[in-house]
N, C-alpha and C positions, 0 to 999 in steps of 0.2 A: 863793425862787422868784419870777421875775417874772410879770406878767401874761400874756405869751405862753405860757409854760409852764402857768400856772393853766388858760388856755382850753384848752390842748391836752389836759390831763388831764380836765377837765370834758366837752369835747367827746366825747373818746373814750368815757368813763364813760356819757354820756347815750346815746350812739349805740349801745353795747353793751346798755344796758338796753332799748332799744327794738328789738334784734335787727335792726339796719339795717346794710347794708354801706356802706362808703365810697361806692360806685358809686350806691346808692340816695340816700344823703344828698346827693350832688353833684347828681344829677338833680332832686331836689326843690328844691334850693337855687339851681339855675341856674349850678352851677360845674363845673369838671373834677374828676374823681375824684383826679388828681394833685395839684391844688391843696388839696383837702380833706386828702389824706395829708399833705402838707407842713406844713399847720396843725396836724394832730394831732401830727407829730412835733416841733412847736416850731421848725421850720426857717424859717418866715415869719410875719410878723404880719398878722393880718386886719384891714381896714380897718372902720370902724364900720358901713359899708354891708353889707359881707360877714358882719360878726356878726349883723346884723339878719336877714339872708338865712338864715343857718345856724339861728339861733334859731327863726325861723318854720317852717323845714323839720322842726325837731325839735319843735315844739309847746311851746317854753319861752320864757322872757323873756331878752333878751340879757344882762341883768344876772346872771342864774343861771350863765351860762357864765364869768363872771369872779370868782365868789365863792370866796374861799379857805375850804375846809373843814377841819375837824380843828384849828383854831387857835381860841384864845380871841380875841374882838374886843373893842375898846374901846367903852365907852359915850359 
């Protein structure tokens, strides 16, 4: 899974955990709902600026949206 797909999964999971719609997230992040949907589907890669906007709107750290979960990590 590449970073674009990891971000898509983490973004969708976090948004659902917050019971937030794509439209609400888009409004809070200053983005279009279509763009947020495209990021969640893994159709487009978000820039670091957009990653920051989305993370802030979700109340999380940008790095949390890029973490691989469910896999052992190297020390």
